[in-house]
C-alpha positions as semicolon CSV with decimal commas, in nm:
position;residue;x (nm);y (nm);z (nm)
1;M;-3,876;-0,576;-1,634
2;T;-4,050;-0,600;-1,301
3;M;-3,865;-0,527;-0,981
4;W;-3,901;-0,895;-0,879
5;K;-3,740;-1,014;-1,204
6;S;-3,461;-0,758;-1,165
7;I;-3,392;-0,870;-0,807
8;S;-3,400;-1,236;-0,909
9;L;-3,167;-1,173;-1,202
10;S;-2,927;-0,985;-0,973
11;A;-2,925;-1,272;-0,725
12;V;-2,849;-1,526;-1,001
13;L;-2,568;-1,308;-1,138
14;L;-2,401;-1,258;-0,804
15;T;-2,437;-1,623;-0,707
16;T;-2,289;-1,735;-1,039
17;A;-1,999;-1,491;-1,011
18;L;-1,923;-1,601;-0,655
19;V;-1,954;-1,975;-0,717
20;L;-1,736;-2,008;-1,024
21;P;-1,413;-2,178;-0,924
22;A;-1,091;-1,983;-0,955
23;Q;-0,941;-2,290;-1,123
24;A;-1,144;-2,208;-1,435
25;H;-0,875;-1,946;-1,498
26;P;-0,570;-2,077;-1,315
27;N;-0,292;-1,877;-1,158
28;S;0,012;-1,812;-1,369
29;E;0,282;-2,056;-1,261
30;A;0,501;-1,771;-1,139
31;A;0,228;-1,595;-0,939
32;A;0,310;-1,741;-0,598
33;K;0,680;-1,657;-0,628
34;A;0,647;-1,311;-0,784
35;P;0,690;-0,986;-0,593
36;F;0,359;-0,840;-0,477
37;D;0,363;-0,544;-0,719
38;V;0,409;-0,779;-1,015
39;Q;0,119;-0,996;-0,893
40;Y;-0,107;-0,694;-0,843
41;L;-0,024;-0,532;-1,178
42;D;-0,063;-0,856;-1,375
43;S;-0,381;-0,953;-1,190
44;M;-0,540;-0,609;-1,222
45;T;-0,449;-0,596;-1,591
46;K;-0,629;-0,928;-1,638
47;H;-0,921;-0,799;-1,430
48;H;-0,941;-0,489;-1,653
49;Q;-0,916;-0,701;-1,971
50;D;-1,220;-0,900;-1,857
51;G;-1,404;-0,576;-1,780
52;I;-1,316;-0,428;-2,118
53;M;-1,466;-0,732;-2,293
54;M;-1,787;-0,677;-2,097
55;F;-1,788;-0,301;-2,165
56;E;-1,733;-0,351;-2,539
57;M;-2,025;-0,594;-2,546
58;A;-2,242;-0,328;-2,379
59;V;-2,140;-0,064;-2,633
60;Q;-2,285;-0,296;-2,899
61;K;-2,586;-0,445;-2,717
62;A;-2,716;-0,204;-2,453
63;A;-3,066;-0,067;-2,504
64;M;-3,017;0,258;-2,314
65;P;-2,787;0,526;-2,458
66;A;-2,667;0,608;-2,103
67;V;-2,550;0,248;-2,057
68;K;-2,372;0,248;-2,396
69;S;-2,203;0,579;-2,316
70;K;-2,090;0,471;-1,969
71;A;-1,961;0,140;-2,107
72;Q;-1,750;0,326;-2,365
73;I;-1,611;0,560;-2,100
74;M;-1,517;0,264;-1,877
75;A;-1,354;0,076;-2,167
76;D;-1,148;0,381;-2,261
77;M;-1,044;0,443;-1,900
78;Q;-0,943;0,083;-1,837
79;N;-0,748;0,064;-2,164
80;K;-0,551;0,370;-2,044
81;D;-0,503;0,208;-1,703
82;N;-0,370;-0,107;-1,869
83;A;-0,116;0,094;-2,069
84;E;-0,001;0,267;-1,750
85;M;0,009;-0,062;-1,558
86;Q;0,225;-0,210;-1,834
87;K;0,480;0,069;-1,778
88;L;0,468;0,011;-1,403
89;R;0,502;-0,363;-1,460
90;E;0,817;-0,313;-1,666
91;A;0,966;-0,109;-1,382
92;A;0,852;-0,353;-1,111
93;G;0,956;-0,675;-1,279
94;A;1,116;-0,637;-1,619
95;G;1,164;-0,983;-1,762
96;A;0,966;-1,153;-1,484
97;D;0,717;-1,421;-1,583
98;K;0,347;-1,336;-1,593
99;A;0,203;-1,352;-1,242
100;V;-0,179;-1,346;-1,252
101;N;-0,292;-1,447;-0,903
102;M;-0,654;-1,567;-0,903
103;Q;-0,646;-1,594;-0,522
104;M;-0,576;-1,222;-0,479
105;P;-0,862;-1,059;-0,285
106;G;-1,118;-0,927;-0,534
107;M;-0,998;-1,135;-0,830
108;M;-1,281;-1,327;-0,995
109;M;-1,385;-1,515;-1,303
110;M;-1,625;-1,342;-1,537
111;D;-1,903;-1,561;-1,675
112;M;-2,050;-1,350;-1,952
113;S;-2,289;-1,614;-2,089
114;L;-2,590;-1,426;-1,947
115;L;-2,477;-1,107;-2,121
116;R;-2,422;-1,293;-2,447
117;S;-2,770;-1,443;-2,434
118;S;-2,968;-1,139;-2,318
119;S;-3,085;-0,831;-2,501
120;G;-3,274;-0,507;-2,449
121;M;-3,340;-0,390;-2,096
122;A;-3,262;-0,737;-1,957
123;F;-2,910;-0,693;-2,095
124;D;-2,881;-0,347;-1,941
125;H;-2,988;-0,473;-1,596
126;A;-2,750;-0,771;-1,615
127;F;-2,463;-0,553;-1,739
128;I;-2,503;-0,301;-1,458
129;D;-2,527;-0,572;-1,191
130;M;-2,220;-0,755;-1,325
131;T;-2,020;-0,435;-1,365
132;V;-2,094;-0,321;-1,010
133;H;-1,986;-0,661;-0,878
134;H;-1,676;-0,654;-1,100
135;H;-1,583;-0,304;-0,977
136;E;-1,633;-0,410;-0,615
137;G;-1,369;-0,676;-0,683
138;A;-1,133;-0,413;-0,827
139;I;-1,181;-0,200;-0,516
140;K;-1,105;-0,496;-0,289
141;M;-0,795;-0,588;-0,488
142;S;-0,672;-0,228;-0,493
143;K;-0,726;-0,181;-0,119
144;H;-0,514;-0,493;-0,072
145;A;-0,247;-0,329;-0,291
146;L;-0,259;-0,011;-0,082
147;A;-0,190;-0,222;0,226
148;R;0,089;-0,432;0,070
149;S;0,271;-0,230;-0,196
150;K;0,570;-0,020;-0,102
151;T;0,593;0,147;-0,446
152;P;0,437;0,496;-0,462
153;E;0,342;0,464;-0,832
154;V;0,168;0,129;-0,777
155;R;-0,012;0,268;-0,473
156;A;-0,120;0,572;-0,679
157;M;-0,258;0,341;-0,951
158;A;-0,443;0,137;-0,688
159;Q;-0,599;0,454;-0,545
160;K;-0,697;0,572;-0,895
161;I;-0,869;0,239;-0,960
162;I;-1,057;0,267;-0,630
163;D;-1,167;0,623;-0,708
164;D;-1,269;0,541;-1,066
165;S;-1,456;0,226;-0,959
166;E;-1,647;0,407;-0,686
167;K;-1,751;0,677;-0,934
168;D;-1,856;0,415;-1,190
169;I;-2,063;0,231;-0,928
170;A;-2,238;0,556;-0,833
171;D;-2,304;0,639;-1,200
172;L;-2,435;0,289;-1,277
173;T;-2,656;0,289;-0,967
174;R;-2,804;0,622;-1,080
175;I;-2,863;0,485;-1,433
176;K;-3,025;0,172;-1,293
177;G;-3,249;0,387;-1,073
178;S;-3,378;0,564;-1,385
179;M;-3,481;0,235;-1,552
180;S;-3,847;0,150;-1,550
């Protein structure tokens, strides 16, 4: 893939991700009334679930072994995060209704149609671009949680997600730099 095609593909991906309306995946009815920690944990769990779907697709479709390996590592890590967030959620709001807040900073819809329809190195480029954008959203959402949450365990999870996402972005940027 030429650099021009890669840049054009990246621009299309980011534009699509930013333009999709949040209403395509509406807020949970209880989101606006839920305590912040419940909103963050439910929203980040949904964010991770979307990421895991993308990572599992990359494990199957990626052309480069480094992309497949990184996708598997990210899927495993986010599955563990989701299990931990479920425990935190039970402590923060046992019995509370689901509170996914699509208006939370960093929350976004994932349109994976381009990933479904691409293959080979085009898939790898699209996957890396979408994952970086997705992780940037997780960082934004988690920084918001650091500013708003009063619960040390929720704040620790938010910091872990920031740290993991920043490392993943650096790794993916390095992998993309090695593509020809």
